[in-house]
N, C-alpha and C positions, 0 to 999 in steps of 0.2 A: 483444076479438078479436085473435088473433096476426097481426101484419103479415107478409106474404111479400115478400121482395125478390128481384130477378132479376139474375143474373150471366151474362155471356157473354164471348166473346173477340173479338179484333180482326179476325177473319175474317168476322165478322157484319156485314151491310149491311142497313140499313132506310132506305127513302126518307124524306127529312127531313120531308115533310108528315105522315107517319104517326108520327113520333117525338114530335110535340108533346105535352107534358104527361105523358110516360111516364118513369118512373124505371128506368133500366137501367144497371147497373154493368159496365164492360168492363175486362178484364185483357188486357194486350198480349203477343202473341208478339214475337219479335225476328228480324231478318234481318241476315245478315252478307254484305256485298258489298265486294269489293276490300279485304278485311282489316279493314273497319270494321263494328261492330255497331250497328244502329239498332233502336229500338222500332218495330214495325209501325204502331203508333198514334201519331200526332202528329209523329214525328221524320222521317218520309219524305214528301215531296210526291209524290202519286200520278202526276202527269205527269212530273216529273223522274226518278222511279224507272224508268220505261220506258226512258228514254235511258240511264240508268246501267246497267241490265240488258243492253241491246243492246250497249253498249260494253265490258262486262266480259268478260275472257277466260275466266271460269269462271262456272258457274251459282251464283246467290246461294244461301246456305244459310239455312234457316229453323229456328228453335228454339222449343220450347214454353216457357211461363213457368216460372220456378223454383217449386218447391212452397211455398217460404216466402212468396212473394207471394200465392199462393192462401190460405194459412192466415191471413196477416195481414188480407186482405180479408174473409174469412169471419168472423173473430173481430170485426172492427170493425163489420160490418153486423149481426151478431147481438147486439151489446152491449145493445140495448134489448129483447131477447127475441124479435126477428124470426126467422123461419125463412127459408131461402134455397133457391132453385132455380137451379142452375148448368147452363146449356145450351151445348154446345160443338160445334165442327166434328167431322166423322166421324173416328173413331179409325183408319180406313184411310189417312188422309192426315196425321195428327199424333197424337202421344202426349198431347196437351193434356188430353183428357177423362180419361185414366187418371191423370194427375197430379192433376186435380181430385178424382177419387175418393179418392186417397190423402190429399189435404189435408182432405177432408171427414171422414175418420176421425180425423184429428189435431186438427181444429178444436174449439173449445168450443161452437160454434154447431151447430144442427141443419141439415144441408145435404143436399139431394137433387140428385144429379148425373144429367144426361141427355145421352146421345149422340144428336145430332140426325140422324146419318147423312147430313148435308148440309154445305154451306158457303155463304158469300156471302149473297145475298138469300134463298135457300132456308132457310138457318139462321135468317135474320132473320124469316121467316114465323112460326116457332115462338116466337122470342123476343118478337115483337110481341104475339102472342096471349097469351102468359104474362104479359107486363107489363100488358096491358089488363085481363085478369082479376084480377090482383093489385091493381091500382088500384081495381077495383070491388068488392073484398072477397071474392073467391072463395076457397074452401078449397084446401088443398094437393092433395087428391085431384081436385078439379074441374080445377085447372090442369094437373096431370100427364096427366089423361085427354084434355084438349083438345090438349096438345102431341102426344100420340100420334095423335090424329085428323088433325091438320095434317100430321104426318110421312107418314102413310099416303095422304094426298091430294095430295102434292107431287110434281112432276116437274121435273127439271133436265136441260137439254141444253146441251152446250158445243161450239162450233165452233172448231176449232183450225187456224190458218193455217200453222203450222209446229210439228212435234212435237219439236223439238230439246230444249226444256225438259222435256217429259214423259218423253222417253227418258232424258235425263241424270239425271233424278230418280227413274228406275225406276218411273214411274207407269203405263207402257204398254209393250206388247211391242216389242222392238227390230225385229222384222220389219216391223211397220206403220211404224215410224220410218224404216226404210230405204226403203220404197216411197214414202213421202210426199215425199221429196226430188226425185222425178221428175215431170215433166209438170204442175207446179203443183198437185200433189195436196193436197186439203183433206180433213179428217176430222171427222166429227160423232160425238160420244160422248154417252152418257147416264150419269148418276151414279145407280146403283141399289144399294141396300143398302151405301152408302158406297164403292162401287168403280166405276171408269170402265169402260164397255163400248163398244167401237166399234160403231156401228149403221149408218154409211154413210161412204163415201169416194169421191172422184172428182176430176176436174180443175176447178179454178177455183171461183169463188163460186157458180156454178150448182148446185153440190152442195148448198149451203145453201138457196138459193132454191127448189129442187125439193123438198127436205125440208120447208121451211116450207109449201109448198102442201098437202102431205099433212097437216101438223099443223093447219092452219087448219080443215080439214074436221072434225077431232076437237074443236077449240076451240069450234066452233059448237054442239056437242052438250053441252058442259060448262057448269056454272054457276060461272064463274070468280070467286073471291074476290079474288085479287090476282095480277098478272103483271108481271114486270119484266125488263129487260135489264141485264147488266153487261158491261163491255168493258175490254180491255187494249190500247188503241190500235186498237180495232176498231169505231170509231164509224160509219164509212160503211156497213158491212154491217149493223150494228145498226139504223141508221135505215131502211135499205131493208126489212129484215124487219119492223120495227115498223110502217111505213107499210102493209105488206101485211096485217098483222093488223088494223089500224084499219079497213080496208075491210070486214071481216066482223064486227068488234066495235067499232063507232064510239063507243060510250059508255064503253069501258074506258080508264081512265087507265094509261098505260104509261111508267114512268120508264126512262131510260137512265142508268146510273151508272158512273163510272170505278171499277173494282174496286180492292181493296186491294193493296199491294205483295206481300203474302203470297200471294194468289191469282194475281196476275200472274206470280209466280215459277214456279208450277206450270203455268200455262196457256200462257205465252209471248206474245210480241208479236203483236198482230193478232187475238187470241182474243176471242170473245164468248160469252155464255151467256144463254139464256132460261129462266126458271123461273116456275112458277105453282103455286097450290094452289086446289082447288075447294071449294065449299060442301058 
């Protein structure tokens, strides 16, 4: 039986408890801050990066992995005849998945590339399911079908304390960015089809808590497979919202994870995200 190996990128987050005994290969994006280039994976401390970003006069710049790194990884993984599924963050935020597609055509290995349409733990949901199925001997078609199912059953919401980084990075309209600077304005977005859409805005954190009250009613009607929070120095609001969810879903394990420097660059200091997928 042909072995299937899983590749993703450094924007992918999976709770450490779920990572046990899974074989996942990660290729790193890079970040340039204050003239120095770092690998997003391993070379930047997540906590220290928030301070570096806050003190930097300009927005950090993110770069996709070079095509040569993809080709080398694919060729190495496929030496034993294995096939590869390479799952990456949405192409609306990075050209990584397109570079992976080009590398797949140039590699000696058989590679299937998937645009997750997501990032962070929401990307991790697809990678986790793919790696679990691969470990258990599933076929390529079975794994790809499951990835699509998880994608279609995933929701990702991001609360932004300041839109400075999203505006500077061109990820969201300048009009919303201008408004957010007044009256302690907070913005809640949803990542849909790989693009950010503003769904709520208001003054202070009550914007987030009010929205969460509405979401809780929906969560009670869902069969949740996995739910997690990620934060970029937004631990306080994440804990508050997590505790709110626990009141209605007390059996659900809900991790809060410091997001990667790559995601923090786009979301900005104080941001949080809640994401989940259903059965």
